[in-house]
FIMARDO-106382 format. One record per residue (C-alpha): residue in three letters; x, z, y. Coordinates in steps of 0.25 Angstrom, whole numbers, padded with zeros to 4 digits. Example, Ala and Ser with C-alpha at 12.3 -4.5 7.8 and 13.67 -1.06 7.14 Angstrom:
BEGIN
R   rest      xx      zz      yy
R    ALA    0049    0031   -0018
R    SER    0055    0029   -0004
END
This chain:
BEGIN
R   rest      xx      zz      yy
R    UNK    0337    0331    0495
R    UNK    0320    0330    0493
R    UNK    0313    0342    0487
R    UNK    0312    0333    0475
R    UNK    0327    0332    0473
R    UNK    0330    0345    0477
R    UNK    0320    0351    0465
R    UNK    0327    0342    0455
R    UNK    0340    0345    0459
R    UNK    0336    0360    0457
R    UNK    0331    0357    0443
R    UNK    0342    0350    0439
R    UNK    0351    0361    0443
R    UNK    0342    0371    0436
R    UNK    0342    0363    0422
R    UNK    0358    0361    0423
R    UNK    0359    0376    0426
R    UNK    0350    0379    0414
R    UNK    0356    0369    0406
R    UNK    0371    0375    0407
R    UNK    0366    0390    0408
R    UNK    0357    0389    0394
R    UNK    0364    0377    0386
R    UNK    0374    0383    0373
R    UNK    0386    0373    0377
R    UNK    0395    0380    0367
R    UNK    0387    0376    0356
R    UNK    0387    0361    0360
R    UNK    0398    0352    0354
R    UNK    0405    0350    0367
R    UNK    0420    0343    0369
R    UNK    0428    0356    0374
R    UNK    0430    0353    0389
R    UNK    0414    0350    0389
R    UNK    0411    0364    0384
R    UNK    0420    0371    0394
R    UNK    0414    0363    0404
R    UNK    0399    0367    0400
R    UNK    0403    0380    0396
R    UNK    0408    0385    0409
R    UNK    0396    0379    0417
R    UNK    0387    0387    0408
R    UNK    0395    0400    0411
R    UNK    0395    0395    0426
R    UNK    0379    0393    0425
R    UNK    0377    0408    0418
R    UNK    0386    0416    0425
R    UNK    0387    0411    0439
R    UNK    0375    0403    0445
R    UNK    0363    0411    0445
R    UNK    0370    0424    0449
R    UNK    0382    0418    0458
R    UNK    0380    0405    0463
R    UNK    0365    0403    0466
R    UNK    0365    0418    0474
R    UNK    0377    0412    0482
R    UNK    0370    0398    0486
R    UNK    0358    0408    0492
R    UNK    0370    0413    0500
R    UNK    0375    0401    0503
R    UNK    0362    0396    0507
R    UNK    0360    0408    0516
R    UNK    0372    0405    0524
R    UNK    0369    0392    0527
R    UNK    0355    0396    0533
R    UNK    0358    0410    0539
R    UNK    0373    0409    0544
R    UNK    0372    0402    0557
R    UNK    0385    0391    0559
R    UNK    0385    0396    0573
R    UNK    0388    0412    0569
R    UNK    0399    0407    0560
R    UNK    0405    0399    0571
R    UNK    0403    0411    0580
R    UNK    0413    0420    0571
R    UNK    0424    0409    0568
R    UNK    0425    0404    0582
R    UNK    0439    0404    0589
R    UNK    0433    0414    0600
R    UNK    0428    0424    0588
R    UNK    0437    0436    0585
R    UNK    0448    0431    0576
R    UNK    0447    0442    0566
R    UNK    0431    0440    0564
R    UNK    0433    0426    0564
R    UNK    0443    0425    0553
R    UNK    0435    0436    0546
R    UNK    0421    0429    0547
R    UNK    0428    0416    0543
R    UNK    0435    0421    0531
R    UNK    0424    0428    0524
R    UNK    0413    0418    0528
R    UNK    0417    0411    0515
R    UNK    0411    0422    0506
R    UNK    0398    0418    0510
R    UNK    0399    0403    0509
R    UNK    0397    0395    0498
R    UNK    0404    0383    0501
R    UNK    0415    0374    0495
R    UNK    0427    0368    0501
R    UNK    0418    0356    0508
R    UNK    0406    0363    0511
R    UNK    0413    0373    0521
R    UNK    0418    0360    0530
R    UNK    0406    0359    0538
R    UNK    0405    0372    0543
R    UNK    0419    0372    0544
R    UNK    0419    0360    0553
R    UNK    0408    0366    0561
R    UNK    0416    0379    0562
R    UNK    0430    0371    0567
R    UNK    0422    0360    0576
R    UNK    0413    0371    0584
R    UNK    0427    0379    0588
R    UNK    0429    0388    0578
R    UNK    0444    0391    0577
R    UNK    0453    0384    0566
R    UNK    0458    0397    0559
R    UNK    0443    0403    0558
R    UNK    0437    0390    0555
R    UNK    0448    0387    0543
R    UNK    0447    0402    0539
R    UNK    0432    0399    0536
R    UNK    0435    0383    0530
R    UNK    0444    0392    0519
R    UNK    0435    0404    0518
R    UNK    0423    0397    0515
R    UNK    0424    0389    0502
R    UNK    0436    0399    0498
R    UNK    0428    0411    0497
R    UNK    0413    0414    0495
R    UNK    0403    0425    0489
R    UNK    0400    0416    0476
R    UNK    0415    0411    0476
R    UNK    0420    0426    0475
R    UNK    0409    0431    0465
R    UNK    0412    0419    0456
R    UNK    0427    0421    0457
R    UNK    0428    0435    0454
R    UNK    0416    0433    0442
R    UNK    0422    0421    0436
R    UNK    0439    0423    0440
R    UNK    0439    0438    0441
R    UNK    0437    0449    0451
R    UNK    0452    0448    0455
R    UNK    0451    0432    0458
R    UNK    0437    0434    0465
R    UNK    0444    0444    0473
R    UNK    0457    0436    0477
R    UNK    0450    0424    0481
R    UNK    0439    0433    0490
R    UNK    0452    0439    0498
R    UNK    0462    0428    0497
R    UNK    0451    0417    0502
R    UNK    0448    0428    0514
R    UNK    0462    0431    0516
R    UNK    0466    0417    0516
R    UNK    0455    0411    0524
R    UNK    0461    0419    0536
R    UNK    0476    0417    0535
R    UNK    0473    0402    0533
R    UNK    0463    0402    0546
R    UNK    0474    0411    0554
R    UNK    0486    0402    0549
R    UNK    0477    0389    0553
R    UNK    0473    0397    0568
R    UNK    0489    0399    0568
R    UNK    0495    0385    0565
R    UNK    0484    0378    0574
R    UNK    0483    0390    0584
R    UNK    0487    0379    0597
R    UNK    0475    0370    0592
R    UNK    0466    0385    0590
R    UNK    0468    0389    0604
R    UNK    0466    0375    0611
R    UNK    0452    0375    0602
R    UNK    0448    0390    0605
R    UNK    0448    0386    0621
R    UNK    0434    0377    0618
R    UNK    0428    0383    0606
R    UNK    0414    0387    0608
R    UNK    0406    0398    0600
R    UNK    0393    0395    0593
R    UNK    0381    0403    0598
R    UNK    0376    0414    0591
R    UNK    0364    0411    0582
R    UNK    0356    0419    0571
R    UNK    0342    0421    0567
R    UNK    0344    0434    0562
R    UNK    0353    0446    0565
R    UNK    0368    0444    0559
R    UNK    0366    0456    0551
R    UNK    0354    0452    0543
R    UNK    0360    0439    0540
R    UNK    0373    0447    0534
R    UNK    0363    0456    0526
R    UNK    0356    0445    0519
R    UNK    0369    0437    0515
R    UNK    0375    0450    0512
R    UNK    0363    0454    0502
R    UNK    0366    0438    0496
R    UNK    0379    0441    0492
R    UNK    0377    0454    0487
R    UNK    0367    0448    0477
R    UNK    0377    0439    0473
R    UNK    0389    0448    0472
R    UNK    0382    0460    0464
R    UNK    0374    0448    0454
R    UNK    0388    0443    0451
R    UNK    0396    0458    0451
R    UNK    0405    0456    0438
R    UNK    0408    0469    0429
R    UNK    0420    0475    0433
R    UNK    0432    0474    0424
R    UNK    0434    0490    0423
R    UNK    0421    0498    0420
R    UNK    0416    0509    0427
R    UNK    0419    0511    0443
R    UNK    0411    0506    0455
R    UNK    0412    0492    0451
R    UNK    0408    0494    0439
R    UNK    0395    0500    0445
R    UNK    0393    0489    0455
R    UNK    0392    0480    0442
R    UNK    0382    0490    0435
R    UNK    0373    0489    0448
R    UNK    0375    0474    0451
R    UNK    0361    0471    0448
R    UNK    0355    0481    0454
R    UNK    0363    0480    0467
R    UNK    0359    0466    0466
R    UNK    0343    0469    0465
R    UNK    0344    0477    0479
R    UNK    0351    0468    0486
R    UNK    0341    0456    0482
R    UNK    0331    0466    0485
R    UNK    0337    0467    0499
R    UNK    0338    0452    0500
R    UNK    0323    0450    0497
R    UNK    0320    0460    0509
R    UNK    0329    0453    0519
R    UNK    0323    0439    0516
R    UNK    0310    0445    0517
R    UNK    0312    0452    0530
R    UNK    0324    0445    0537
R    UNK    0321    0433    0532
R    UNK    0305    0431    0532
R    UNK    0304    0429    0517
R    UNK    0291    0433    0511
R    UNK    0290    0448    0506
R    UNK    0280    0443    0493
R    UNK    0288    0431    0489
R    UNK    0301    0441    0487
R    UNK    0293    0450    0480
R    UNK    0287    0441    0470
R    UNK    0301    0436    0470
R    UNK    0307    0449    0466
R    UNK    0296    0454    0456
R    UNK    0301    0445    0445
R    UNK    0315    0448    0449
R    UNK    0314    0463    0447
R    UNK    0305    0462    0434
R    UNK    0318    0453    0428
R    UNK    0328    0463    0433
R    UNK    0320    0474    0426
R    UNK    0318    0465    0412
R    UNK    0331    0458    0411
R    UNK    0340    0469    0418
R    UNK    0352    0465    0408
R    UNK    0350    0450    0412
R    UNK    0350    0451    0427
R    UNK    0351    0434    0428
R    UNK    0337    0432    0427
R    UNK    0331    0441    0438
R    UNK    0342    0436    0447
R    UNK    0338    0421    0444
R    UNK    0324    0425    0446
R    UNK    0327    0431    0460
R    UNK    0336    0418    0464
R    UNK    0323    0408    0461
R    UNK    0314    0418    0468
R    UNK    0322    0419    0480
R    UNK    0323    0403    0479
R    UNK    0308    0402    0478
R    UNK    0305    0411    0489
R    UNK    0314    0403    0499
R    UNK    0308    0390    0494
R    UNK    0296    0395    0500
R    UNK    0301    0400    0512
R    UNK    0304    0392    0526
R    UNK    0314    0392    0536
R    UNK    0328    0398    0534
R    UNK    0326    0403    0520
R    UNK    0320    0389    0514
R    UNK    0334    0385    0520
R    UNK    0340    0394    0513
R    UNK    0335    0391    0499
R    UNK    0339    0376    0504
R    UNK    0352    0378    0507
R    UNK    0354    0388    0496
R    UNK    0348    0375    0486
R    UNK    0358    0366    0494
R    UNK    0370    0375    0491
R    UNK    0366    0374    0478
R    UNK    0363    0361    0474
R    UNK    0377    0357    0481
R    UNK    0386    0368    0473
R    UNK    0379    0369    0459
R    UNK    0382    0356    0455
R    UNK    0398    0355    0461
R    UNK    0398    0369    0454
R    UNK    0394    0366    0440
R    UNK    0401    0352    0441
R    UNK    0414    0362    0445
R    UNK    0412    0369    0434
R    UNK    0409    0359    0423
R    UNK    0422    0353    0427
R    UNK    0431    0365    0427
R    UNK    0425    0367    0413
R    UNK    0427    0355    0408
R    UNK    0443    0353    0415
R    UNK    0447    0368    0413
R    UNK    0437    0374    0404
R    UNK    0432    0389    0403
R    UNK    0442    0401    0402
R    UNK    0447    0399    0388
R    UNK    0444    0386    0385
R    UNK    0450    0373    0389
R    UNK    0445    0361    0397
R    UNK    0450    0347    0399
R    UNK    0463    0352    0406
R    UNK    0472    0359    0397
R    UNK    0475    0373    0400
R    UNK    0490    0372    0401
R    UNK    0489    0361    0413
R    UNK    0482    0372    0421
R    UNK    0493    0381    0417
R    UNK    0504    0374    0421
R    UNK    0499    0370    0435
R    UNK    0492    0383    0439
R    UNK    0496    0393    0429
R    UNK    0504    0407    0432
R    UNK    0506    0410    0447
R    UNK    0516    0401    0452
R    UNK    0517    0396    0467
R    UNK    0514    0382    0460
R    UNK    0503    0386    0452
R    UNK    0497    0392    0465
R    UNK    0500    0381    0474
R    UNK    0495    0369    0464
R    UNK    0482    0378    0463
R    UNK    0481    0379    0478
R    UNK    0485    0365    0482
R    UNK    0475    0359    0469
R    UNK    0464    0368    0473
R    UNK    0464    0364    0488
R    UNK    0463    0349    0485
R    UNK    0452    0353    0473
R    UNK    0438    0353    0478
R    UNK    0429    0364    0474
R    UNK    0414    0366    0475
R    UNK    0411    0380    0478
R    UNK    0413    0389    0466
R    UNK    0418    0377    0457
R    UNK    0432    0383    0458
R    UNK    0429    0395    0451
R    UNK    0426    0389    0437
R    UNK    0438    0379    0440
R    UNK    0448    0392    0442
R    UNK    0441    0397    0430
R    UNK    0444    0385    0422
R    UNK    0459    0386    0428
R    UNK    0460    0400    0425
R    UNK    0456    0399    0410
R    UNK    0467    0387    0410
R    UNK    0478    0396    0413
R    UNK    0478    0395    0429
R    UNK    0485    0405    0436
R    UNK    0475    0415    0444
R    UNK    0485    0414    0455
R    UNK    0484    0399    0455
R    UNK    0468    0402    0452
R    UNK    0466    0409    0466
R    UNK    0476    0399    0474
R    UNK    0466    0388    0468
R    UNK    0455    0397    0473
R    UNK    0458    0400    0487
R    UNK    0463    0386    0489
R    UNK    0453    0377    0482
R    UNK    0438    0382    0487
R    UNK    0444    0380    0502
R    UNK    0450    0366    0500
R    UNK    0447    0353    0493
R    UNK    0450    0338    0497
R    UNK    0438    0335    0504
R    UNK    0437    0348    0511
R    UNK    0452    0345    0516
R    UNK    0448    0331    0521
R    UNK    0437    0337    0529
R    UNK    0445    0349    0535
R    UNK    0454    0338    0540
R    UNK    0443    0331    0547
R    UNK    0439    0343    0554
R    UNK    0453    0350    0559
R    UNK    0463    0340    0557
R    UNK    0474    0336    0548
R    UNK    0484    0347    0551
R    UNK    0474    0359    0551
R    UNK    0469    0355    0537
R    UNK    0482    0352    0531
R    UNK    0487    0367    0536
R    UNK    0474    0373    0532
R    UNK    0476    0366    0516
R    UNK    0491    0370    0517
R    UNK    0487    0383    0520
R    UNK    0475    0387    0510
R    UNK    0485    0382    0499
R    UNK    0497    0390    0504
R    UNK    0488    0402    0503
R    UNK    0481    0400    0491
R    UNK    0495    0398    0484
R    UNK    0500    0411    0490
R    UNK    0487    0419    0486
R    UNK    0488    0413    0471
R    UNK    0502    0417    0471
R    UNK    0499    0432    0475
R    UNK    0486    0433    0466
R    UNK    0494    0429    0453
R    UNK    0504    0437    0456
R    UNK    0496    0450    0457
R    UNK    0483    0448    0450
R    UNK    0487    0436    0440
END
C-alpha cells in the first residue's frame, strides 16, 4: 500500500474512533438494536482501545520483527526436550495476537520444517486461544474468574491436545523424527535482552489495565493504587532499552517524555491523556528511525490495520444481535437461555461445537460472549465457547486439512470440542 493510502487509512480510523468515542449516541432517537450496537462500540472505544489494544499491537509488531522463526522452530522441533517443547508451545500464545487463520502460516512452517505433531498442534491451539491481550480483556470485561479460567484452561488444554495427537499418531511421528532437521541458531542480540524488552511491554499492558479488586485492602488493592506509578517506571525502563539496546536517539526519547511527565503531573486523575501522548510520541520516534525499529512500527500498523476494523465490526454486530448486558438486541434472550443456558452437557457441547465453526477475529469473542452472558448464557458454556471458538473456524479447518491431512484434522477438531465441553462443565459446576 502506498504512503498516501496508508495515511488516508490512518486518518479514517482516527476519525471513526473519535466519532465513536465522543458522539452522544444515547441521546439519538435510534431503534433499540442500533442503539445497543453503537452503545457497545462506544464503550469499547472508551474503555479498551487506547489502554488495551494499541499496546498489544506494539507487542505483536515486535514479535514479528525481533523473534526469529528459526528460534521458534528450535524449541518446537522433534529432537528438542519434550518438556521444553510443549512448555514453549503452550505459552507462546501469551505474547501472540493472532486469530485462528493468522496463526496458520507459522504453523505450516513449523510443521513442514520437521516440528513434531504434538508441539506443533499445541502451538496451533495455543496461538489464537490465549494471548496477553485476550487474558486482560477477558478478565476486565467478563470477570477475573473467567480470565484466569481461560488462561489456565488454554495452557493445560493445549498440552493435553498435543500429547493426545502425538499418542494417536505416534507411529508416523517416529518416522518423522528420523528425518527432522533442526534450524540454525539465530539472533542479533542476546536472548535475555529480548526477554527484558518484551517483559517491559507486557508489564505496561498488564498494569495499565489492572482493575480494582472486588475486596478492599490487601496486596492487590496496593498494586491497583500504584498501577500508574509502576507503569511509568516500566515505561522509563523501556525508553532506556530502546536507546541503549535498539539504537534510538536519546534526545528524541527525552523530548517525547517531557510532555508525558507534565501531563501526568497536571492530570494525575486522568491518566488516559498522558498515556495517549506517550503512544503518539513512540510512534513518531519510530517513524523517524530506520532498520528494525522502523520495521517494528510498520508491523504494528499492519496488525492495527488488519484487526481494528474486524474488531469494531464484531463489536457492532454483537451489540445489534445480542445487545449490551441488561439490554436486548435482535435475538431474544429466551433463545439464548434455551440453547446455552445453565450448565448441562447439551449446553456446553452446543457452545463448543458452534464456537468451533464460527470465525472469531482476534478479541471479537469477548464482546460476543459479553452479549451472550447478558442474554442468559451459562458461564460454563461461555468458557466452552472461549476455549473452542478462537482456536478453530471453518476456514481454519480447511487449511489445517491441507497441511496435515484429513485424519489428523478430524481428531484435532474432535479433541478440542470434547475438552472444551468438559472444561465448561467443570467451570460451571464449581464457579458458575
